[in-house]
Structure formats: structure tokens, C-alpha cells
C-alpha positions as CSV (number, residue, x, y, z in Angstrom):
1,M,-0.1,0.0,-0.1
2,S,1.5,3.4,-1.1
3,Y,0.3,6.8,0.7
4,S,0.9,10.5,-0.2
5,F,1.7,12.6,2.8
6,S,2.8,15.7,1.4
7,T,2.0,16.3,-2.4
8,P,0.4,19.8,-3.0
9,F,-2.3,20.3,-5.2
10,L,-5.0,23.2,-6.1
11,R,-8.1,22.5,-5.3
12,N,-11.6,24.1,-6.9
13,L,-13.1,26.3,-3.9
14,V,-16.2,28.3,-4.6
15,N,-17.0,31.2,-7.8
16,N,-14.0,29.2,-10.0
17,S,-11.5,30.0,-7.5
18,Y,-8.2,28.1,-6.8
19,A,-6.0,27.5,-3.7
20,F,-3.0,25.7,-2.8
21,F,-4.1,22.8,0.1
22,W,-1.9,21.1,2.4
23,P,-2.8,18.1,4.7
24,V,-2.9,18.1,8.6
25,Y,-3.0,14.6,10.1
26,E,-5.5,13.9,13.1
27,G,-3.9,13.4,16.5
28,T,-1.0,15.0,18.2
29,P,2.6,14.6,17.0
30,K,5.4,13.5,19.3
31,I,9.1,13.3,19.1
32,T,11.2,10.1,18.9
33,E,14.8,9.7,19.0
34,K,14.8,6.5,17.2
35,E,15.5,6.4,13.3
36,R,12.7,4.1,12.0
37,R,13.9,1.0,9.6
38,R,10.8,0.6,7.2
39,L,11.2,3.6,5.4
40,L,9.0,3.4,2.4
41,S,9.8,6.9,0.6
42,V,10.8,10.0,0.4
43,I,7.7,12.5,0.2
44,G,7.5,15.3,-2.2
45,D,9.7,16.4,-4.9
46,R,13.2,17.5,-3.0
47,G,15.5,14.6,-2.0
48,L,16.8,13.8,1.4
49,E,19.4,16.0,2.8
50,E,22.2,14.8,5.5
51,I,20.0,17.4,8.0
52,D,16.8,15.3,7.2
53,E,18.5,12.1,8.8
54,R,19.7,13.7,12.6
55,P,17.3,12.5,15.0
56,P,15.1,13.3,16.9
57,F,12.3,13.3,14.8
58,L,8.6,14.4,14.5
59,L,6.3,11.6,14.5
60,C,3.2,11.8,13.1
61,K,0.3,9.6,12.4
62,G,-1.1,9.5,8.4
63,N,-4.2,7.4,8.9
64,R,-6.6,10.2,9.0
65,K,-6.2,13.7,7.4
66,R,-7.7,17.3,6.5
67,Y,-6.8,19.9,4.2
68,Y,-6.9,23.2,4.6
69,A,-5.6,26.7,2.0
70,P,-2.5,28.1,3.7
71,L,-2.0,31.1,1.3
72,R,-5.7,31.6,1.7
73,K,-6.5,31.0,5.2
74,N,-3.1,32.1,7.2
75,P,-1.7,34.5,4.9
76,T,0.6,35.6,7.9
77,L,1.7,32.1,9.2
78,H,5.2,32.8,8.7
79,R,5.0,35.3,11.2
80,S,3.6,32.6,13.9
81,F,6.5,30.4,12.2
82,C,9.0,32.4,13.6
83,E,7.4,32.5,17.5
84,I,8.4,28.8,17.8
85,T,11.0,28.6,20.6
86,D,11.6,25.1,21.5
87,N,10.1,21.4,20.7
88,E,6.8,21.8,22.3
89,D,5.9,25.0,20.0
90,I,6.8,22.7,17.3
91,I,4.6,19.8,18.2
92,E,1.6,22.7,18.6
93,F,2.5,24.2,15.1
94,A,2.6,20.9,13.1
95,A,-1.1,19.5,14.7
96,K,-2.2,22.8,13.9
97,Y,-0.8,23.5,10.5
98,G,0.9,20.3,9.2
99,M,4.7,19.3,8.9
100,L,7.3,21.2,6.7
101,G,7.2,19.2,3.7
102,F,10.7,17.6,4.3
103,T,8.9,14.2,5.2
104,R,9.9,10.6,5.2
105,S,6.9,8.0,5.3
106,Y,7.0,4.2,6.6
107,E,4.6,1.4,7.4
108,V,3.6,-0.2,10.5
109,R,1.5,-3.5,9.9
110,K,-0.4,-5.4,12.6
111,R,0.7,-9.0,13.7
112,D,-1.7,-10.6,11.7
113,G,-0.9,-8.6,8.9
114,S,-4.5,-7.2,8.4
115,Q,-4.4,-3.9,8.6
116,S,-1.4,-1.5,8.0
117,S,-1.0,2.5,8.5
118,A,1.8,5.1,7.7
119,M,3.7,7.1,9.7
120,F,5.5,10.0,8.9
121,I,8.5,11.6,10.6
122,E,10.4,15.0,9.8
123,S,13.8,15.8,11.6
124,I,13.5,18.5,14.3
125,A,17.0,19.5,13.1
126,R,15.5,20.6,10.0
127,W,12.6,22.4,11.6
128,K,15.5,24.5,13.4
129,Y,17.5,25.0,10.5
130,E,14.4,26.7,8.7
131,L,13.6,28.5,11.6
132,A,16.7,30.2,12.3
133,D,16.7,31.2,8.2
134,M,13.5,32.8,8.7
135,K,13.8,34.6,12.0
136,Q,16.7,36.0,10.8
137,L,15.4,37.6,7.6
138,V,12.3,38.7,9.4
139,Y,14.3,40.4,12.0
140,L,16.4,42.0,9.0
141,W,13.0,43.2,7.5
142,E,11.5,44.6,10.7
143,L,14.7,46.9,10.9
144,I,14.2,48.1,7.0
145,R,11.0,48.3,7.4
146,N,11.4,50.7,10.8
147,R,14.6,52.2,9.1
148,R,17.0,51.6,11.9
149,L,19.6,52.4,10.0
150,S,22.3,52.7,12.8
151,L,21.2,48.7,13.5
152,L,21.2,48.1,10.0
153,G,24.7,49.8,9.5
154,A,26.0,47.3,12.5
155,L,25.3,44.8,10.4
156,M,27.7,45.7,7.2
157,D,30.9,45.4,6.7
158,R,32.9,47.1,3.8
159,E,35.8,45.0,3.1
160,D,38.5,44.7,0.3
161,N,36.6,42.5,-1.9
162,G,32.7,43.7,-1.5
163,I,29.7,44.7,0.9
164,Y,29.5,41.8,3.6
165,I,26.8,41.4,6.5
166,T,26.2,39.4,9.5
167,L,23.7,37.8,10.6
168,G,23.8,35.6,14.1
169,K,27.0,33.2,13.2
170,R,26.7,33.5,9.7
171,K,28.3,36.4,7.5
172,D,27.4,36.5,3.8
173,V,28.8,38.8,0.7
174,I,25.8,41.3,-0.2
175,D,27.7,42.7,-3.4
176,D,31.5,42.9,-5.1
177,N,33.6,45.5,-5.6
178,N,32.0,45.9,-9.2
179,S,28.9,45.9,-8.3
180,P,26.4,49.7,-8.3
181,L,25.8,49.4,-5.0
182,A,29.4,49.0,-3.9
183,R,30.4,52.0,-6.2
184,K,27.7,53.9,-4.5
185,W,28.7,53.2,-0.7
186,D,32.4,54.9,-1.9
187,R,31.1,57.5,-3.5
188,E,28.1,58.3,-1.3
189,G,29.3,56.7,1.9
190,E,27.2,53.8,3.7
191,Q,23.8,52.7,1.9
192,P,22.7,50.0,4.8
193,L,19.3,50.3,4.2
194,E,19.4,49.6,0.0
195,A,22.1,46.9,1.0
196,A,20.1,45.1,3.5
197,L,17.4,45.3,1.2
198,Q,19.5,43.8,-1.5
199,Y,20.6,41.1,0.7
200,L,16.6,40.6,2.1
201,T,14.7,40.1,-1.5
202,S,17.7,38.2,-2.8
203,S,17.1,35.6,0.0
204,I,13.7,35.3,-0.1
205,N,14.1,34.8,-4.1
206,K,16.6,31.7,-3.5
207,K,14.2,30.3,-1.4
208,V,11.2,30.3,-3.3
209,T,13.5,29.7,-6.8
210,G,12.7,25.8,-7.3
211,S,10.1,25.6,-4.7
212,V,7.2,27.8,-5.9
213,F,5.9,27.0,-9.1
214,P,3.7,28.9,-11.6
215,T,0.8,26.9,-12.5
216,A,-1.7,26.9,-15.3
217,L,-5.0,25.2,-15.6
218,P,-6.7,24.2,-18.9
219,S,-10.1,25.9,-18.0
220,Y,-8.6,29.1,-16.6
221,Q,-6.1,30.1,-19.2
222,K,-6.2,33.5,-18.1
223,K,-4.8,33.0,-15.0
224,V,-1.6,31.8,-13.2
225,Y,-1.8,30.3,-9.8
226,L,1.5,29.7,-7.5
227,L,2.0,26.0,-6.4
228,P,4.7,25.9,-3.8
229,R,6.3,22.8,-3.4
230,N,5.4,22.3,0.3
231,L,4.3,24.1,3.6
232,M,7.8,25.8,4.0
233,A,7.8,27.2,0.5
234,G,4.4,28.7,1.1
235,M,5.4,30.5,4.2
236,W,8.5,32.0,2.1
237,L,6.0,33.0,-0.5
238,M,3.8,34.8,2.1
239,F,7.1,36.2,3.5
240,L,7.6,38.0,-0.1
241,W,4.1,38.9,0.2
242,E,4.6,41.2,3.2
243,V,7.6,42.4,1.9
244,I,6.0,43.5,-1.6
245,G,3.4,45.0,0.8
246,E,0.6,42.8,-0.8
247,V,0.4,41.1,2.8
248,R,0.5,43.2,5.9
249,P,0.6,41.2,9.2
250,H,-1.1,42.5,12.3
251,R,-1.8,41.0,16.0
252,C,-5.1,40.5,16.8
253,P,-6.1,42.5,20.3
254,G,-8.5,39.9,20.7
255,C,-6.4,36.7,20.5
256,D,-3.0,37.7,19.9
257,E,-2.9,35.8,16.9
258,W,-1.4,37.4,13.6
259,F,-3.8,38.1,10.7
260,D,-3.4,40.1,6.9
261,P,-6.6,43.1,7.7
262,R,-7.2,43.6,4.2
263,R,-8.7,47.0,5.2
264,S,-7.3,49.7,7.2
265,T,-10.3,49.9,9.5
266,R,-10.6,46.1,10.5
267,I,-8.9,46.2,13.9
268,T,-9.6,42.2,14.8
269,C,-9.1,39.0,12.7
270,G,-12.8,37.9,12.9
271,D,-16.3,38.1,14.5
272,R,-15.4,36.1,17.6
273,C,-12.6,38.5,18.5
274,R,-14.4,41.6,17.5
275,K,-17.4,40.6,19.9
276,R,-15.1,39.8,22.4
277,M,-13.3,43.3,22.3
278,S,-16.7,44.9,21.9
279,R,-17.8,42.9,25.6
280,Q,-14.6,44.1,27.0
281,K,-14.8,47.4,26.6
282,A,-18.2,47.5,27.7
283,K,-17.1,45.8,31.0
284,H,-14.3,48.4,31.4
285,R,-16.7,51.6,31.0
286,E,-19.2,50.1,33.3
287,A,-16.2,49.8,36.0
288,L,-15.5,53.2,35.2
289,N,-19.0,54.3,36.1
């Protein structure tokens, strides 16, 4: 028996609208230190890397699943992802939104051989690697968005062979000496905002290249749909949307979750939080009176 875990697809919704769907398996994932012997296959288009073989692993049962549309329903999910701090947060995120998509499967059979079920594992090291990358770039974006020039300048170095940026323990080159940015830097002085934005967009472009695919549907030839390879690619696409202004993440004062207000007058993520806030304001007025 074969199983499909993380194959993304476009599903017809309403009004001839399509969306990228991703699976979440029922039950609470758990973390295991043991490698599973009966691995069936690598899931998805991307092959395993060394980091995906490191224990511990996030383990998920694959008998029952539900699907949701992350890009449509949760366009600020990348912000929630960046708030993960420990393994408990990883389990909670995976239970709510699914695994990232760097997943392997294996089969568990009952002793009498009458029934089998699928199990899926994903390395916690992969989660931490992707988290570190996105957290660093989101931090850089916050500095750019708020025009924190002094903090941006502290991250930059103009060396003999180019302009460098240091984020955490990683030092990367932004541009070499022959670039227009380097010449402008030498001619007019430091350009931390322009250099940081160039590095940020270049880094996000590398993440989505080969992971997000333009897709045409035969019935709707006038539209191009974006199909991420997996949930992680979808979150990088969400971050790209934020940088170009298509998504504007805000925190809901009712539930403290991230959401995209779409309208400047919208304050809460939905009617439930709006009513909750109205009740709290009414109680506050009564207390003052």
C-alpha cells in the first residue's frame, strides 16, 4: 500500500477560485529519538539531505487527515512560525498547520498482517534550520521597515572584496566591488538600507526559486496560479508577499494571533474577537462608571 503525505495540489473552491491545499493529520505529533527502519519513500519532489536524517524526529500518524488552504486562510502563517522557541512549540504548530514537507514515510503492520497504517517523520534539526533562516530575515525586514539605520549599519562591513552582512553566526556577501551598490557606497558613504533590502530580497528569491511553481489550469487559461512545493515554501512565499506589500501582518488584540486585515479599518481577525473586544470595552466602561 502506498501513501501520499505532502503532495500539494490546487483544489476548486467556490466561484471558480483555486487554492494551494496542505494536509494536517489528526492526532498529536510526538518526538522520537529512534530512526525507523521500514522507510517507504521520500515524500515530495525534494530529496533527502543530511540534515533530514538527524534525530530526534517529529512523528505523525497518517491514517486520517484534513486539508486547509494556507495561502488563502493563513497568509501570515510565517509570522506565527517565527514565534516557535522549543520542541513543544514545534509539536503545537505541526498539530495545527501540518509538517513542513521534508518528510519520510514508513508502514506499520499489525502482527496478523490484516491492517497497516502510515507513519511520517521529519527531523527536528530541519525545523530548527528553517526557523533560524526565517527568523534572521524577518528580523532584518523589521529593521528595514522601521528604518533602523544605525542597527542596519552595525550589521554591514565594507571589505576589500565587497560588502558583507553578518546575521547571527553567518556572514554573507551582499555585493562585490564591481557592483553599482559598492560604487555608490564608496562615492556617497554607507548605504545600509539599500544593501539590507538587496540582501533580503535576494535571500527570499533563493528560497522560492525551485520551490514555488507557476501553474496554469486548462479551464482557466487567463490566470497563473502559484503552487508551493510544500508548507515551508508556502511560508517563504507569504514572507515575499509581506515584503512587497501584498500582505500586512497585524496582531489581533482579541486573541494575539497574526492576521492580514486587508482593510485599514479592520482591527480584529474575525467576528469572535471583535465581539470579545466589544464586551471587554463595555465592562471597562461599567467599571469606570
